[in-house]
C-alpha positions in Angstrom: 4.0 5.2 -42.5 2.4 5.1 -39.4 2.2 2.0 -37.5 -1.0 -0.1 -37.7 -2.0 -2.1 -34.6 -4.4 -5.4 -34.6 -5.7 -6.2 -31.3 -4.7 -10.1 -30.4 -6.9 -12.8 -29.1 -6.0 -15.6 -26.9 -5.5 -18.2 -29.8 -2.8 -16.2 -31.1 -0.5 -16.7 -28.3 0.5 -19.8 -26.7 2.4 -20.7 -23.0 5.7 -22.0 -23.2 6.5 -20.9 -26.8 8.5 -17.9 -28.2 6.7 -15.2 -29.2 6.8 -14.7 -33.1 6.3 -11.0 -32.7 6.3 -8.3 -30.5 3.5 -7.7 -28.2 2.4 -4.2 -27.3 0.0 -2.3 -25.5 -2.9 0.2 -27.2 -0.2 2.8 -27.4 2.4 0.6 -29.3 4.2 0.5 -25.9 6.3 -2.8 -26.1 5.3 -5.0 -23.4 6.8 -8.3 -24.7 9.8 -8.7 -27.5 9.8 -11.4 -30.3 11.3 -14.2 -29.0 10.1 -13.9 -25.2 8.1 -16.7 -23.5 4.9 -16.5 -21.8 5.4 -18.5 -18.6 1.8 -19.1 -17.5 -1.7 -18.9 -17.8 -1.6 -16.3 -15.7 0.7 -14.3 -17.3 -1.2 -14.6 -20.7 -4.7 -13.8 -18.8 -3.5 -10.7 -17.0 -1.9 -9.4 -20.5 -5.1 -10.4 -22.6 -7.3 -8.4 -19.6 -5.3 -5.4 -20.7 -5.2 -5.6 -24.1 -2.6 -7.0 -26.3 -1.5 -5.6 -29.9 0.9 -6.8 -32.8 1.9 -4.5 -35.5 0.5 -5.4 -38.6 3.3 -5.8 -40.4 5.2 -7.7 -38.2 2.3 -10.1 -37.8 2.4 -10.4 -41.7 6.2 -11.3 -41.3 5.7 -13.9 -38.9 2.6 -15.8 -40.6 5.1 -15.9 -43.8 7.8 -17.3 -42.2 9.8 -14.0 -42.2 10.0 -13.2 -38.6 13.8 -12.4 -38.6 13.1 -9.9 -41.6 13.3 -6.1 -40.9 10.8 -4.8 -38.7 10.3 -1.1 -39.5 7.9 -0.4 -36.1 10.7 -2.0 -34.0 12.1 0.4 -31.4 14.7 0.3 -28.4 13.0 -0.7 -25.2 12.5 2.2 -23.1 12.5 1.8 -18.9 9.0 1.9 -19.0 9.3 -1.4 -20.8 12.0 -2.8 -18.6 9.4 -2.0 -15.5 6.6 -4.0 -17.3 9.3 -7.0 -17.6 10.2 -6.8 -14.0 6.6 -7.9 -13.1 7.1 -11.0 -15.1 10.3 -11.5 -13.9 9.0 -11.2 -10.2 6.0 -13.7 -10.8 8.7 -16.4 -12.4 10.9 -15.7 -9.1 7.8 -16.2 -6.9 6.9 -19.3 -8.8 10.6 -20.8 -8.6 10.3 -21.3 -4.7 9.0 -24.6 -5.2 11.9 -26.7 -4.4 14.0 -26.0 -6.7 17.1 -25.4 -5.4 18.9 -22.0 -5.4 16.0 -19.5 -4.6 18.2 -17.3 -2.4 20.5 -16.9 -5.4 18.2 -16.0 -7.3 16.5 -13.5 -5.3 20.0 -11.6 -5.1 20.1 -11.7 -8.9 16.8 -10.1 -9.3 17.8 -7.6 -6.5 20.8 -6.4 -8.2 18.8 -6.1 -11.6 16.3 -4.3 -9.7 18.5 -2.1 -7.7 20.3 -1.1 -11.3 16.7 -0.7 -12.9 15.5 1.9 -10.3 19.0 4.0 -10.2 19.1 4.0 -13.7 16.3 6.8 -13.6 14.7 7.1 -9.9 12.0 9.5 -10.9 10.6 7.2 -13.4 10.3 4.5 -10.8 8.7 7.1 -8.5 6.4 8.1 -10.9 5.4 4.5 -11.5 4.6 3.7 -7.8 2.2 7.0 -7.9 0.7 6.5 -11.3 -0.5 3.2 -11.5 -2.4 1.5 -13.9 -6.3 0.7 -13.0 -6.5 -1.8 -15.8 -3.6 -3.9 -13.9 -5.4 -4.3 -10.3 -5.5 -8.3 -11.2 -1.7 -7.6 -10.7 -1.5 -5.4 -7.6 0.5 -8.9 -5.5 3.5 -8.3 -7.7 3.2 -4.5 -8.7 2.8 -3.8 -5.0 5.9 -5.8 -4.2 8.2 -3.4 -6.8 6.7 -0.7 -5.3 7.4 -1.5 -1.9 10.4 -2.5 -2.7 11.0 0.8 -4.0 10.5 2.5 -1.6 12.5 0.1 1.0 15.5 0.9 -1.4 15.0 5.0 -1.3 14.2 5.0 2.5 17.2 2.7 3.6 19.9 5.4 2.6 17.7 8.1 4.3 17.9 6.3 7.3 21.9 5.8 7.2 21.8 2.2 6.7 24.6 0.7 4.4 24.1 -1.1 1.2 23.9 -4.6 2.9 21.0 -3.7 5.3 19.0 -1.8 2.5 19.3 -4.8 0.2 17.8 -7.1 2.9 15.1 -4.9 3.2 14.1 -4.7 -0.2 14.0 -9.0 -0.4 12.0 -8.7 2.5 9.9 -6.5 0.5 9.6 -8.4 -2.4 9.0 -11.6 -0.6 6.8 -10.6 2.0 3.6 -11.4 0.3 4.6 -14.4 -2.0 2.0 -16.8 -0.4 -1.2 -14.6 -1.1 0.3 -12.9 -4.4 -3.1 -14.1 -6.1 -5.0 -13.3 -3.5 -4.1 -9.6 -3.3 -4.9 -9.5 -7.1 -8.3 -10.9 -6.6 -9.4 -8.4 -3.8 -7.9 -5.5 -5.8 -9.9 -6.0 -8.8 -12.9 -7.5 -7.1 -13.3 -6.0 -3.6 -14.2 -8.5 -1.5 -12.6 -11.8 0.1 -14.1 -15.1 1.1 -13.3 -16.5 4.9 -10.8 -18.4 3.5 -9.1 -16.2 1.8 -9.3 -13.9 5.0 -7.5 -16.5 6.6 -4.7 -16.7 4.3 -4.6 -12.9 4.6 -3.7 -13.1 8.5 -1.3 -15.8 8.0 0.7 -14.9 5.2 3.5 -13.2 6.9 4.4 -16.6 8.8 3.6 -18.8 5.6 6.1 -16.8 3.5 9.0 -17.0 6.2 8.5 -20.6 6.5 8.6 -20.9 2.3 11.4 -18.7 2.4 13.1 -21.1 4.8 11.9 -24.4 3.4 13.7 -22.6 0.1 16.9 -22.2 1.7 16.7 -18.6 2.8 19.0 -18.7 5.8 19.1 -14.7 6.8 17.2 -14.1 9.9 17.1 -9.9 9.7 15.4 -10.8 6.1 12.9 -13.9 7.5 12.0 -11.6 10.7 11.1 -8.5 8.3 8.9 -10.9 6.6 7.4 -12.4 9.5 6.9 -9.4 11.4 5.6 -6.8 8.9 2.2 -6.9 9.9 3.2 -6.6 13.8 2.8 -3.4 16.0 4.6 -2.6 19.0 2.3 -2.7 21.9 0.4 -6.1 20.4 -2.3 -4.7 18.1 -0.5 -6.1 15.1 -0.6 -9.7 13.6 -0.5 -12.6 13.4 1.6 -12.7 16.6 0.4 -9.4 18.3 4.0 -9.3 19.8 4.9 -6.5 22.3 8.1 -5.6 20.5 9.1 -5.8 16.9 12.3 -5.5 14.9 13.5 -2.7 13.3 13.4 -3.7 9.9 10.0 -5.3 10.2 9.0 -2.1 11.2 10.4 0.0 8.4 9.1 -2.8 6.2 5.5 -2.2 7.4 5.8 2.0 6.7 6.9 1.2 3.3 3.9 -1.4 2.9 1.3 0.7 4.5 2.2 3.6 2.5 2.3 2.3 -0.7 -1.3 0.4 0.2 -2.7 3.9 0.7 -1.5 5.5 -2.6 -2.6 2.4 -4.6 -6.1 2.4 -6.3 -8.2 -0.6 -5.7 -11.8 -1.4 -7.2 -13.8 -0.7 -4.3 -11.6 3.1 -3.5 -9.6 5.5 -5.3 -6.2 5.8 -4.1 -5.1 8.4 -1.4 -3.3 11.3 -2.7 0.4 11.3 -1.7 0.0 14.3 0.7 -3.1 12.6 2.4 -1.3 9.2 2.7 2.0 11.1 4.2 0.0 12.6 6.8 -2.4 9.6 7.9 1.1 7.5 8.0 2.9 10.0 9.8 0.2 10.5 12.4 -0.1 6.6 12.8 3.4 6.4 13.2 3.9 9.1 15.7 6.6 10.4 13.5 8.8 7.5 13.1 12.2 7.5 11.4 11.0 5.5 8.4 7.6 7.6 7.9 9.8 10.8 8.1 12.5 9.2 5.6 9.5 8.1 3.0 8.2 11.5 3.4 11.7 13.1 2.3 11.9 10.7 -0.5 8.0 11.6 -2.4 8.0 15.4 -1.4 4.8 16.9 -1.6 4.9 16.4 -5.5 6.2 13.6 -6.5 6.7 12.3 -10.2 3.2 10.9 -11.6 1.5 13.4 -9.5 -1.4 15.6 -11.3 -1.2 19.3 -10.6 -2.9 22.4 -11.5 -0.4 25.1 -12.8 -0.6 29.2 -12.6 -1.3 29.4 -16.3 -4.5 27.3 -15.7 -2.9 24.4 -17.3 -3.2 20.7 -15.8 0.2 18.9 -16.0 1.9 15.8 -14.4 5.0 15.6 -12.4 8.0 14.1 -13.9 10.8 15.3 -12.4 11.5 16.3 -8.7 13.2 19.3 -8.1 15.7 20.7 -5.5 12.4 21.9 -3.2 8.6 21.0 -3.7 8.4 24.3 -5.4 11.0 23.6 -8.4 9.4 20.0 -10.0 9.3 19.8 -13.9 5.9 19.0 -15.1 4.6 17.8 -18.5 1.5 19.7 -19.2 -1.5 17.8 -20.8 -4.3 20.4 -21.5 -4.1 24.2 -22.5 -4.9 27.3 -20.2 -8.8 26.4 -20.8 -8.2 23.0 -19.7 -8.4 21.5 -23.2 -6.6 18.3 -24.1 -3.2 19.3 -26.2 -1.6 17.2 -28.8 2.0 17.4 -27.8 2.9 18.0 -24.2 4.9 20.8 -23.0 7.5 21.0 -20.4 7.0 23.5 -17.7 9.5 24.4 -14.6 7.4 25.0 -11.7 10.1 27.5 -10.3 9.0 30.1 -12.9 5.7 32.1 -11.5 3.9 31.6 -14.8 4.2 27.9 -14.0 3.9 27.9 -10.5 2.0 24.7 -8.7 -1.4 25.8 -7.5 -2.8 22.5 -5.9 -2.8 18.7 -6.7 -5.3 17.7 -9.0 -7.6 14.9 -9.3 -6.5 12.3 -12.0 -9.3 11.6 -14.7 -9.7 10.6 -18.3 -7.4 13.2 -19.8 -4.6 12.7 -17.6 -5.0 9.0 -17.8 -5.2 8.8 -21.5 -1.6 10.3 -22.0 0.9 7.2 -22.3 4.0 8.0 -19.9 6.5 7.8 -22.9 4.8 10.8 -24.1 5.2 12.7 -20.7 8.7 12.0 -20.8 9.4 12.9 -24.5 10.3 9.2 -25.5 6.8 9.0 -27.9 5.0 11.6 -29.5 
């Protein structure tokens, strides 16, 4: 029997209480499993704004006090579910920097989980950083930190850095903006800032570093990277206008800038990966960090919408040995009409060669990532 989803409203959920049923999005994708806890009004509001649904049968069982009974619509969590949950784990990590001892240790634990999540499928991680959900702009502060940390994780080995040094860079990315996470979300979703918010943004590198020191972080490489990640050699950066910038901070700024360029905001669309790479490389004057990012993402990374020689519109889902050998999932037929079932296309074959990038639009945006990767019909 097909799953029937019902939309939830605020009074059906309670902050601080275990969920009596699993919460899903409009496509049935699991967002929070039964038994998990909503930790804040911010998390609840963000989820409600996106649209929350519950399986009708599971809701009935919960109302009858049979939440432990068999739930026919339940399914194994996918990596997309785990990435969704990582957003809220990061939110809780940031909020734990409130005087509770052990922040550095908690950040280490999160970094370990993050490395594992990325390494389970790097292509899916890149896909999510390229193909960002425009309905989630209010979460930009959190998702941007995760995506920038991903770029850092991929960039470090390309630069010849060992795991320890790369790990420090990742932790800096996860915490560089923790003092303005909410401000970033409001700006991405609304498109304007008050003077007070502008002052907060200008001061955030130092404020974040100070908060980390107060929270027990004593790794000076980590702290300098956070403190200097908006500085530019020669003095044109902020907030201190340094003439010389720490190398780790420079790498972090490259990752931050690249991800900001390919991220959508309400007042502008995301730049294509190709345009963002060209701009970043020119601005960085060929800095090794910029070259490392470009090599990792390539010309047509997972998440990129492309037009194939067949006439089909497709979304890249796997990188290939070369830019011309990616694996893509077709979402239209040759006439440009949406298809019910996506088909895999090996773009190294002349019949399905990539002709160009294509704009993202309603046809491609409606297809859930699980379907592109063959995890759902």
